[in-house]
N, C-alpha and C positions, 0 to 999 in steps of 0.2 A: 410434744407433751401429751398427745392423746396416746402415742405407742406406750410411754413412760406409765401412764396410768394404767393401761390395758396389761402391763407386764407385770407392775409393781403395786397398783391398788388392791386387788384382791389379797394380796400377802399381807400389806399394812393391816386391812381390814380385820383380816382374820387373826394377827398378832394381838389387835386392839381389843377387839372382842373376848380373845382369851381372858387378856390382862382385866378386863371387866369382869368377867365370871369370877375370876379368882379374887377378886377383889371385893365383890358385893356377897357380904357376910351374912346379909337378912335373907337372901333368896337360898332356901335349902330343900330342895327336894330331896326323895329316898337317897340314901347314901350310893346305891349301885346305880341310879339314874344320874345322879352328880358326877360321878366317875366316869359313866358313858359319855356324857356330854362333853367332860373335860377331856377326855379320851379322843372325841371327834374332832374338838377343836386344834389339839395339839396336834392330830395327825394331819389336819388341813393344813395348818400353819406351816408344817416342816415341808409337807408335800408342794406346795405353793412355793415356798421359800426356794427349795433345791432346783425348782423348775424356773426360777428367774434366771435371765441370761449371765448376770456377774457371778451368781453361785453355782450356775451348771458347770461354766468353765473351771471354777475353782475344784469340783467335786472331781472331774476328769483329771485334772492336774495332781491333786493329791493323790488319787487314788490310782491313776495308771491306767485306769479303763475308761474308755471313750463310751461316753453316753450313759454312765451309771446314774446320773442323777435321773435319767427319764425313768429307770428301772425303780429307783428310790421314791419319786414322785408319785408312780402310779400304784405302788405298794402303799404309800401313805394313804392314797385316794381310797384304795380298797378298805384298809382299817378304818376310815372318817364314814364311808357310807355304811359299811357292816355295821360301825357302832351307833348309827344313827338309827338304821332298822332295828337293831338289837334295843335301844332306848324305847321306842314305839312298842315294841312288842311286851317289854318287860314291864312296863308301867301298867298294863292291864291284867298280869298274873296275878293269882289269887296268893300267892306265898314266896317267900324269900328262898325258899328250897327249889321250887318251881323255876323262878329266874335264875339261880345259879346254875342248875342242870342246863337250862338253855345258852346261858352263856357260856359254859365250857364248850357244849356242842357247836356253838359258833366260832369259838376261839380254834378250835381244831380245824372246822372247814377253813377259815380264814388262813391258818397257817399251810394247809394245802394248796389253797389258791397262790398266795405268795410264793410257795415252793414251787408250782407249776409255772407262774409267771417267770421266775429266774430262771428255770431250767430252758425255756424258750427262748429268752434274750441271751442265754450264752450261747445258743445255737445260730442265733442271727449274726451276720457279718456286720458290724458298724466299725470299722477301723476309726474313722474320722468323727471327732468329737463336734457335733451341731447341733444347736438347740432347736433349729427348723428339722427337727427329725423327720416328720412325713414329707417333705419335699424333697430330702437327701437320700433317704433309704426306701420309699415307697415301692419301688420295683425289684428290692432285694429279696432272696430266699429266706423263709422264715420271720420276715417284718409283719407281713400280712398274717401270719399265725400268732405271732404275738400280740398284734391288736385284737386279733380274734379271741385269742383265751382271755385277755384284759376285759373285754367288753362280756365275754359268758359269765365271767364272775360277777362284773359290775352291772349291767343291765338289769338281770332280776332284782337287784338291791334297791335300784333306782326306782323299779316298777311298784315294788312292795313300800316305798318310801312315799311315792304319789300317791297311792292306794290309801295307806294307813292315815298320812297327814290329810287330806281332803276329807276321810270319813271323819276324824276325830275332830276336825274345823266345823263339822255339821253337829256335831254332838256337845260340845262346851258352849258354856254359856259365858265364858271370861272374854272380852273383847279383844285384850291384849294376845291372849293365847289363840284366839282362832284367827285373828290376821296373821300372826306370827306362822301357824301352820298352813295358811293357804300360801303365804310367802315361799314357805319351805318347799309346797308342793310344785309350786311353778320353778322353782331351783332344780327340784327332781326332774321334773318335765324337760327342761333345758338340757339337763346333764344325759337325759335317755335320748332325745334326739341328735345331741353331739356324738354320743357314741355310735348311733346307728349312720351318722353322715360320715365320720370319720372310716368305720368299717366299708361304707360304701367307695370312698374315696381311696383307700388303699386297694380294695378290690380292682378298682378301674385302672389304677395305675400297674397293678400287676397283671391283669388278662387283658388289659387294652379296651374294654368297652368305655362307651360314652356316659358318663355320670351327669355333671353341671358344667357351664363355664366357669373357668379358673376364677373369674372376678366374684361370682356367686358363691364358690368354695371359700375364698378368701374371705369374704363377708361373713358367713358362718362361722369360721376359725376364729374370727374375732368376737363374734357376736355372743353366741352359745354359751363358752365356757366363761366369759365375763358376767353374763347374766344370770347365768346358773350358779357360780360362785357367790355372788354379791346377794342373789334372793336366798340361795339356802342359809347361808352364813347369819344374814339379817333375820331371817323368818326363825331359826332355830334358837337363837339366843335372845328373842325379843322379850321373853318373859323375865330375864334378868335385868334388861337396863330398861324397857318400856314404863314401868313402875315410877322410876326414878326420874324419867322425863315428863311425867304426867300424862303419858300416851293412854293409859286406860281413861282417863276423864276425857280427852279428846274425842277417843272413838265411841264412848258412850254418848257424846253430843251429838256424833255425826250419824249414829246408829237412830237416836231420837229424830232428828232431822229427816233421816232418810223415810223412816215409819210415817212420821208427821204427813210428808208428800204422797206417799205410797198409800195412805189411808184417803186423800183426795177424791180419786173417782168415786169410792164407794160412798163417802160423804155426801157427795154431790147429788149422786143419785138418789139418795134418801130426802136429802133438803129438796130438791124438785119435787118429791111427791109430797112432802110435809114440811113446807117452810117454816114453820113455828118452832122447829126444834131448834134452829140455831139461835144464839146469842147474838149474831151480828151476819150479817147476808155476806157471801162469798165475794171474794176478791179475784181480780182477773190470777191466772195460774202464775205468770211470771212476778208480780207483786207477791204473791203467796211464798214464792221461793225466796225472795230476798229479805222477808221480814223475818229475823233471825232473832229478836228480843222474846224474852217470856215464851220460850219455845216449851219447857216442861208445861206451862200453864195451857198454852194453845194444844199443846197434844191431850191434856187431860180433856179439855172442853170438847176437841174431836172425837174421842172415845165415847164421852157420856152423850154427845148428840147423836152419833151412829146408833148406841143403845137406845135412845129416845125414839130415832127414827124406826128402828125394829119394833118397839112398842106400838107405834100408829100402824105399822103394816100387819099385826096379829089378826084381825079381822078378815084379811086377804089370805092367809096361808091355806094351803091345800094341803092335805096329809097324803094325798095320793102323788104329789109331786116330790114330797120329802121322801116317802118310801121309794119311788123311781129314782130318784136322784142317788139316794143311799145304794141301790143294788147294782146302778150302773157305775159308781165311784169303786165298790167293792170289786167288781169285776174287772175294772181297770188298774187294779192293784193298790189302791189308796188304804192307807192305814192311821190310826191313830188320829192325833189332831187335824192332820191333812185329809183325811176323810170326813172329819165334823166341818170342816171349813170348808169343803167343796160343797156337803150337802147345806149348810147354811147359806152360801152363795145363789146356790140354785133357787132354794126357798124365797130367799128375798128377791130374786129376779123374776120369778114367777108372780110373787105379791107385788110387785112394781107394775108389771105388766096388766095385773088385774084390776089394779087401781086406775092405770092409766086408760084403761079400755071403759071405765065405766061399771065395772062389775059390781053387784051389789053387796055390800060388806055383810059379814056375819055378824048378828046381834050377839050372839053370846059364843065366843070362840073358845074352844077347849082350852083348858091350861095345859102346858106342856113346859119340861124343863128347857131352860135357856142355856143353850151349850156356850162355853168360853173358859175363860181362866177363873183360878179361885183369888186373884187379887189383880191389883192393876198391872203389874208388868206382865202377869201371863196372859191377862185378857188382851192385852194390847199386841202380844205376839200371836194370840189367836185371830186378833182382828186383822192383823197384816195378812196372815193367810187368807182369809175371807175375802180380802181387797185383792190379792193374787188370783184368786180363783175368779173373782167377780170380773177383773179384767178380762181374763181368758173367755168368758162366756161372751164377751162383745156385746154386752146387751147396752142399749142406750134409750132409757123410758121416753117416752112422749109426754111434754109437759108443757104448758103455755110458760110463755116468756123466755128469754136468752141470756145466759151469763157469760 
């Protein structure tokens, strides 16, 4: 059963996702983007289909060309990965004309890649049709060259997919899209590692050097493509089927839960310095983790109490500390909200230390702009960054009592 799922599971998934995309009329990205996504799914579905054992043998029997399904499957994967790469690049282009020019260039390059692959395939002597292509032909002339050509065209595209999906995942505020892009990035990473693994494996068979034990090689052959296909397919199509399953609501709840608990160390440090800021005293961390009811209200209260705690520390703020923290953060490459969050965390840490040591509070602290977001959502995001910077400072203020 496990072997059957590995052989046919990704194929069934690809066709199911393609049907889902075509039937979901309310999901309407720009026309070219939709065509590229559809093209990618069609290419993946066909590639995986011809590489299944039953279809693999049928292609050779009908065409009379042994292992032709291998070439067709690899050509399909080139089309799929290059279409996905084009999709990510085109979504950021300023005009349809620019996108069309880029697309034409990509099509010409893809045609050249498939043609080159076909020529090298024709040079390789593979007279016996065998779905276990690597085990049967790894030592034959031109087989290593065939895989090297395939990898040379495929690996840079995988690298671009990994880089672009991870970058865009950091930029988007849509939780479904962010998760989908990250899953697609992991899928591209698995594909990249698989291509490198198979290149080294073919090379070891051809030139006789030791690579890895056969058991490890078999494990990687089974794990890497399966994980890569599933993660990339699910991630790339998640914006089409995720909303129908209520995934956005679930992800938003999980994000709020994560943020609530991520703010706990910062809130706790401020509470220890000024217990009056809290509506209720803290509970043990495990119990706090398990309390899932009224999460929105509790997150709102935590933000308000952190802000109140900051107000109580204003008499202990040292402008010199803030200036020095900003200079150090800029020198370390921090920019934008991350810079402001690092400076805020350092300012709070210094004020907490000063209050814990009994330093005299300033009677009339100078007024200063309060860093943060313009609304509750952006302020929560800012405080999340402050809390992250606070943890990195590894500061634990001294205060009476134990929580």
